[in-house]
C-alpha positions in Angstrom: 2.2 55.7 31.5 6.1 56.6 32.3 8.0 58.7 29.8 10.1 55.3 29.5 7.5 53.4 28.3 6.0 56.2 26.0 9.3 56.7 24.3 10.2 53.0 23.8 6.3 51.9 22.6 7.1 54.9 19.9 10.7 54.3 19.2 10.3 51.7 16.6 8.4 53.7 14.2 9.7 57.4 14.6 12.3 59.5 15.4 13.1 59.9 19.4 12.3 63.4 19.3 8.9 62.9 17.3 8.0 60.6 20.2 8.5 63.1 22.9 6.4 65.5 21.1 4.0 62.5 21.0 4.0 62.2 24.7 3.5 66.2 24.8 0.8 66.1 22.4 -0.9 63.3 24.5 -0.2 64.8 27.6 -2.0 67.9 26.4 1.0 70.1 28.0 0.4 73.4 28.9 3.2 76.6 29.8 2.3 79.0 32.8 3.8 82.2 32.0 3.8 85.3 34.3 4.6 88.6 32.7 5.8 92.1 35.3 4.5 94.4 32.7 1.8 94.8 30.5 3.7 95.4 27.0 3.0 92.3 25.3 0.0 92.0 23.0 0.2 88.1 23.4 0.8 87.2 27.2 -0.7 90.1 29.4 -0.1 90.7 32.7 -3.9 91.0 33.4 -4.8 88.1 31.4 -7.0 85.5 33.7 -5.7 82.5 32.3 -2.1 82.4 32.2 -1.6 79.0 30.2 -0.9 78.2 26.8 -0.6 75.2 25.1 2.7 73.8 24.1 1.6 72.2 21.1 -0.6 75.1 18.9 -2.7 74.2 15.6 -1.8 70.5 16.0 1.7 71.9 14.4 4.9 69.9 14.9 6.7 72.1 17.3 10.5 71.1 15.8 9.1 71.5 12.6 7.7 74.9 13.4 10.8 76.1 14.6 12.6 74.7 11.7 10.4 77.6 9.6 10.4 79.8 11.9 12.9 82.2 10.4 11.3 82.0 7.0 8.0 82.9 8.7 9.5 85.5 10.1 11.5 87.3 7.5 8.6 87.2 5.3 6.5 88.9 8.1 8.9 91.5 8.3 9.8 92.3 4.7 8.1 95.4 3.3 10.4 95.3 0.0 9.9 91.8 -2.0 12.5 92.9 -4.3 15.2 92.0 -1.5 13.9 88.6 -0.7 16.7 86.0 -1.1 13.9 83.0 -0.8 10.8 82.5 -3.2 7.8 81.4 -0.8 6.4 79.8 -3.9 9.2 77.6 -4.5 10.4 77.1 -1.1 10.3 73.8 0.2 11.4 73.1 3.7 11.4 69.6 5.0 11.0 68.3 8.7 14.2 68.0 10.1 13.5 65.1 12.3 14.2 62.6 9.0 14.8 63.0 5.2 11.2 61.3 4.3 9.1 63.1 6.8 6.6 66.2 5.9 8.0 68.7 3.5 5.8 72.4 4.1 5.7 75.6 2.2 5.3 79.1 3.4 2.6 81.2 1.6 2.2 85.1 2.0 -1.2 86.7 1.0 -2.5 90.2 1.7 -5.1 90.2 4.4 -8.7 91.4 4.0 -8.7 94.5 6.4 -11.8 96.5 7.6 -12.5 100.1 6.8 -11.1 100.4 10.9 -8.0 98.2 10.1 -7.3 100.1 6.9 -7.2 103.2 8.6 -4.8 102.1 11.6 -2.6 100.4 8.5 -2.3 103.7 6.7 -1.3 105.5 10.2 1.3 102.7 10.4 2.8 103.2 7.2 3.1 107.0 7.9 4.8 106.3 11.3 7.2 104.2 9.5 8.4 106.9 7.4 9.8 108.3 10.4 10.5 105.1 12.4 10.5 101.2 12.1 6.8 100.0 12.5 5.5 96.3 12.3 2.9 95.7 9.3 0.1 93.8 9.8 -1.3 93.6 6.3 -0.6 90.4 5.4 -1.0 86.9 6.3 1.8 84.2 6.8 0.6 80.6 6.1 2.4 77.0 6.3 1.2 74.4 4.3 2.1 70.2 4.2 2.8 69.7 0.8 3.9 66.0 1.0 3.7 63.7 4.1 6.4 61.3 3.1 6.1 58.1 5.0 3.9 59.3 7.6 4.0 61.9 10.7 3.6 60.5 13.9 1.4 63.8 15.0 -0.7 63.1 12.4 0.1 65.9 10.3 -1.3 65.2 6.3 -0.6 66.6 3.1 -3.0 69.6 2.8 -2.9 70.8 6.6 -2.4 74.1 7.0 -1.2 76.5 9.5 -1.1 80.1 10.6 1.6 82.3 11.6 0.1 83.8 14.9 0.3 87.3 15.0 -2.9 87.9 17.2 -4.4 84.7 19.0 -3.7 85.1 22.9 -4.6 81.7 23.4 -1.6 80.1 22.0 2.2 80.9 21.7 3.8 84.4 20.8 5.9 83.3 18.0 9.2 84.8 18.8 8.7 83.9 22.9 8.2 79.7 21.4 11.2 79.7 19.5 13.6 81.1 22.7 11.5 78.6 25.2 9.8 75.7 23.5 13.9 73.6 23.4 14.3 74.5 27.0 11.0 73.9 28.5 11.1 70.7 30.9 14.7 70.7 32.0 15.5 71.6 35.3 12.6 69.3 37.0 10.0 70.7 34.3 10.3 73.6 35.8 13.1 75.8 34.3 11.8 79.3 33.7 12.6 80.5 30.3 12.0 84.3 29.2 10.8 85.9 25.9 13.4 87.4 23.8 11.6 90.9 23.9 13.0 91.2 27.6 11.1 94.2 28.5 8.0 92.8 28.3 9.4 90.7 31.6 7.1 87.5 30.2 8.7 84.1 31.6 7.1 80.5 31.1 7.5 77.1 32.9 6.1 73.9 33.0 5.0 74.5 36.3 3.4 77.4 38.3 6.3 79.5 39.4 10.0 78.6 39.6 11.9 77.5 42.9 15.0 78.7 44.1 16.4 75.0 44.6 16.2 75.1 40.5 18.7 78.2 39.9 21.4 75.4 39.8 20.0 73.8 37.1 19.1 77.2 35.0 23.0 78.1 35.2 23.4 74.8 33.0 21.3 76.6 30.1 24.2 76.4 27.3 25.7 73.5 28.6 25.6 70.3 26.4 26.7 66.6 27.1 26.6 65.0 23.2 29.1 65.1 20.7 27.7 66.1 16.9 29.3 66.1 13.4 28.2 66.7 9.8 27.4 63.7 8.2 26.0 64.5 4.6 26.3 68.1 3.1 23.8 69.2 -0.1 25.0 72.1 -2.2 27.8 74.1 -2.2 28.7 76.2 0.7 31.5 77.2 3.1 31.5 75.3 6.5 33.9 76.3 9.5 34.2 73.2 10.8 35.4 69.8 9.3 33.1 67.0 8.0 32.7 63.7 9.2 34.5 64.4 12.5 33.0 64.3 16.0 32.9 67.6 18.2 31.6 68.8 21.4 29.4 71.6 21.5 31.8 73.6 22.7 34.4 72.8 19.9 31.8 74.1 17.5 30.5 77.3 19.1 33.9 78.2 19.5 35.2 77.4 15.7 32.1 79.6 14.7 33.3 82.1 17.4 29.5 82.2 18.4 30.1 82.3 22.3 26.2 80.7 23.6 24.5 78.3 21.2 21.6 79.5 22.7 21.8 83.2 22.3 22.3 82.3 19.0 19.5 80.2 18.4 17.6 83.0 19.9 19.6 85.6 17.5 19.3 83.6 14.1 16.1 84.7 12.9 16.9 88.7 13.3 19.8 88.1 11.2 17.9 85.7 8.3 15.7 88.6 8.4 17.9 91.1 8.0 19.5 89.2 4.9 16.0 88.8 3.6 15.8 92.7 3.6 13.3 92.6 6.5 13.0 95.5 9.1 13.7 95.3 12.4 13.7 98.2 14.7 12.5 95.9 18.2 13.3 98.3 21.1 15.2 100.2 19.3 14.8 102.7 16.5 16.8 101.1 14.3 15.7 99.2 11.0 18.7 97.0 10.6 18.4 96.1 14.4 16.7 94.5 17.6 17.7 94.1 20.9 16.9 90.4 22.2 17.6 89.0 25.1 19.1 85.2 26.3 16.4 83.0 27.5 18.0 82.4 30.8 15.9 84.6 32.7 18.2 84.4 36.0 21.1 85.8 34.4 19.9 87.6 31.5 22.6 88.8 28.9 20.8 91.4 26.6 21.7 91.7 22.8 21.6 94.4 20.0 21.3 91.8 16.6 22.1 94.0 13.7 23.6 94.0 10.5 26.3 96.7 10.2 27.3 99.3 7.7 30.4 97.1 6.5 27.7 94.4 6.2 28.5 92.3 8.9 25.8 90.0 10.5 26.3 90.2 14.4 24.9 90.3 18.0 26.5 92.4 20.7 25.9 92.0 24.7 24.8 95.1 26.2 25.4 93.7 29.6 27.2 91.0 31.6 26.0 89.2 34.8 28.0 87.0 37.1 25.9 84.0 36.6 26.0 83.8 33.2 27.6 80.7 32.2 29.2 81.4 29.2 30.6 84.4 31.4 29.3 87.0 28.3 31.1 90.2 28.9 29.8 93.8 28.5 30.0 95.0 25.2 31.4 91.7 23.5 30.5 91.5 19.7 29.3 88.0 18.3 30.1 88.6 14.6 29.1 85.9 12.2 32.0 84.9 10.2 31.2 84.7 6.5 27.1 84.5 7.2 26.0 84.5 3.9 28.6 82.2 2.0 27.9 79.9 5.0 24.0 80.0 5.5 22.7 76.7 5.1 25.5 75.8 7.9 24.1 78.3 9.8 20.6 77.8 9.6 21.6 74.1 10.0 23.5 74.8 13.3 19.9 76.7 14.2 17.6 74.1 13.1 19.8 71.4 15.4 19.5 73.4 18.3 15.7 72.5 19.5 16.4 69.0 18.7 19.6 68.6 20.5 18.0 70.0 23.4 14.9 67.2 23.3 17.4 64.5 22.7 19.5 65.4 25.9 16.3 65.8 28.0 16.3 61.8 27.6 18.7 61.9 30.2 19.5 58.3 31.5 17.2 56.5 28.4 20.7 55.5 26.8 19.1 52.4 25.4 17.3 53.2 23.1 19.1 54.9 20.4 23.2 55.9 20.5 23.4 57.7 17.2 20.3 60.0 16.1 20.0 62.2 12.9 18.8 66.1 12.2 18.3 67.1 9.2 18.8 70.7 7.8 17.3 71.1 3.9 15.6 73.9 2.4 14.8 72.7 -1.4 18.1 70.9 -2.2 20.9 72.6 -0.1 21.9 71.9 3.0 23.2 69.3 5.4 22.3 66.4 8.2 23.9 66.1 11.4 24.4 63.2 13.6 23.9 63.8 17.3 25.6 60.8 19.8 24.2 60.9 23.3 26.7 58.8 24.9 30.0 60.7 25.1 31.8 57.7 26.7 31.0 55.7 23.7 33.0 57.7 21.3 36.4 58.3 19.8 37.1 61.1 17.8 
C-alpha cells in the first residue's frame, strides 16, 4: 500500500499525523545508527545490531515527545521540594486532538541489588564534587483515559517506561532530537544525538549519500503557517492570538533563532525550571553541553540557567553551512521563560507534529488546516497549522 493510500484510508477517522505513525508502525520501521565513539551506553560503536525500532513499547511517538520534558525533569530531579509539577496530579493529554489519550507520569524508587546499591552510594559521594546522574528511581507513563480511541491501540491502563538502560531501544534524548526529522531528505536524513561527543547519528537507511547534503541544509526550513487558535489559562504570550504567522516570524518574535535547536534545548531548560541537575559534558549543575540535530553543520550549545535566573542556550561554534547562520558566542535568551512557560512548552510540542505534517509533501487534498493541542492539566493552547500557504491570507 502506498503512503498516499495509507494516509487516505486513515484520514476519515483520525488525525493525519496519527495516520503517518500508524504507517510507521505497520511497516515496523527501524532507524539505523552509526557511532564514532564508544561513549554512549545505549548505542555503542561495537554493537552488532545497529538498528532500533522507530516505535518502542507500542507508545505513540508524538505523545511520548509531548511527555519527554516532564520525564526528563523527574529523572534528573534530586530535590522534590523544587519540583514545579506534581506527578500524581499532572495529567498530560495527547497533542493530536483534545479528545485523545491522557497520560500520567509515575515516579517510584527502584529495587536495587546490593551491587547496585553500592554503585549508587559511590555516585552520591561523587555527586558532592561533580554532577552525577542517579539511577535509583523508575519513571513510568500510564494511560489514564483513552478518550475516543487511539489509532495506535493505546488503552486505559497501558504502561510504558522511561528507557534508561535498554540498548535495543532508542535513547530518550536521542529520540527527542531525531524522530521529528527522520524521513526527511528521501528517507535518508542523518540526524544527530544532542550528546555530540558520542558521535551517534541516525537515518532510516544505512549510510548518508553525498546527494542528500542539500536536503540536510533545510533542517530548519518550514513552509506552513501557524496560529494560536485557543488559549487555556493565564500566561504571557509573545505573539498575537488568532493571527497567521510563518515559522520564521514566530522564532523571530521569540528570539530563538533556530526552531530545531530550541526543540533540543527545551527539555534541559524545563529540567532546570523543575530543580533538576544537568552537568552533561560540563561540571556545572545548571548547564549542559548539547548539539543541534544537523550532523552536517553541527552547532554546539550550552543550555543553562544563569546567575540572573535567565534561561538560555549559548552557541559555542559556528558553521558556514548552518541554514540559520548561527554565530559563535550567540546567546539565545528565552525571554520571560517562566511567565510564558505554557507557550514555550506548546512551541516545543508543535515541532514534531509540524515536521510530520510537512513531510506529507504533495498530499494537499487530504487536509488543509490541522490542530495540535498542548495542554497540561487545564493550561495550554491549541495551534492551527496551515500547510497550503498559497490559500492563506494574514
